[in-house]
N, C-alpha and C positions, 0 to 999 in steps of 0.2 A: 899624354904625348900622342901625337897623331902619327899613324903608321906610314911607312914609305909609299905604299900603293895609293893610300888615301891622299897623300900630298901630290902624287902624280895626277890623280883625277882632279884635284883642286886646281893645280897649275893649268891643266888643259881647259877646264871650265872657265877659269878666270881669264885666260888669254883670249878665248873666243868671245866671252862676254865683254871684255874691254874693247876688242876690235869691233864688235857688232853694236853694242849698246853704250859703250863708254862708261861702264859701271861694273863693279864686282858684285856677283850674286849675293843677295842678302843673307842666305843661310851660311855661306862660307864666311862672310864678314863677321856674323854673330859668333860662329864657332872659333874663329881665329882670334878675335878681339873680345875676349871675355871681360865684362866689367869687373872691376875690383882688383885686377892685376896691376901692380904699380908700373907706371910709365906708359900704360896703354889707356886709350879712351874708347868709349863706345863709338861705333860708327856714326858719323854725322849723316843726316838725311841728305842725299845728293839731289841735285836738280833732276827732274824727270828726263830719262834718256831720250835722245833725239833719234828717230828712226832713220835708217839710211835711205828709205824711200822718200821721206819728207825732204831730206837734203837734196835728193835728185830732182824733186819737183820745183825747187827754187831756181829760177833761171838767171839769177843776178850776174854771176861771173861769166856764164856762158853767153848770155845776151850781151854783156859788156864787151866780151871778146869779139863777138860778131860785129858789133857796131864799130869798134876800133878797127877791125879788119876791113870793113867797108870804107871807112874814112881813109885808111891807108891806101886802098886801091884807087879811090878818087884822087888822092894826093899824088900817088905815083904816076897815074896815067894822065890826069888832067890838071895837076897843080892847083886843085880847088881850094885847099886850105891856105896856100900861099896867097891866092887871089883874094879870098875873103878877109884875111888878116891885114892885107895891105891897105894903106890910105890912098884911095883913088881920087880924092877931090882935086888934086893938082893936074890930072890928065884931061885932055880935051875929049869930048864925046866920040869923035871919030876914032881916036886911038883906043878908047875903052871898048867901042863896038867891035873892033877887030880882035882885041884880046878875048872878049867874052865869047865871040863866035868860036874861036879855037878851043877855049876851055869847055864850052858847051858841047862841042863835037866829041872831044876826047872823053869827057865824063859820060856822055850818052853811050859811047862805044863800050866803056867799062861796065856800065849798067847792063847793056845788052849781053855782054860776054859773061858776067858773073851772077846776074840776078834775073829770076823769072818773075816778072810783074804781070798781074792779071787783075781785072776788076772784081770787086766783091759782088756787085750786082750787074748782071748782064742785061741791062735795059737801056733804052734811050733816055736822054735828058727830058725832064718834064712829063714823063709818062708814069701812070700809076703802077705801083709795085706792092707786092705783099711781103711784109717783113716777117721773117721766120723768128721763132723764139730765140732768146739771147744765145750768143756763141759761148763756147766753153771759156773758163776763166783765163786761160793762157793764150787765147786766140788774139788778144790785143797786141801781143808781141809780134804777130805776123802781119799786122795791118799798118801800112805806112801812113795813109790818109783815109780816115773812116768816111763812109758814104754819108752824104747829107740828105736827110729825109725830112720833108715837110709834111706835117699832119694836117688833114683838112679841118 
């Protein structure tokens, strides 16, 4: 039989381990689940625990949230999604031009208000540039349109 204080220590260690690593410590599992006791099985090897830091490195939901938020701003201010989803083939060019001018202005104002856009390369078109070593892995999330570089 396991003593009261040892059970308290096990409970605290298991709680913290489950919260941080999503697994029960192996030594506790071996001690509590002794093979040969009827109705109990030896612990099954669990999948390797996922580090909380690795989860934080994955930008999937955060990036998706930001993209949806940006679309929501462009829809709210400029009705961009409504315009893109509508069939415009029946409208004359003059009417489309007026609509596009309004949508363009309101979407541009939303971008100016909520997004800081800046060039990746601060050089003029068709001028030679020196390309630095590759950017960090997650830098691609911050680039809207990558620079086009022609090699000689």
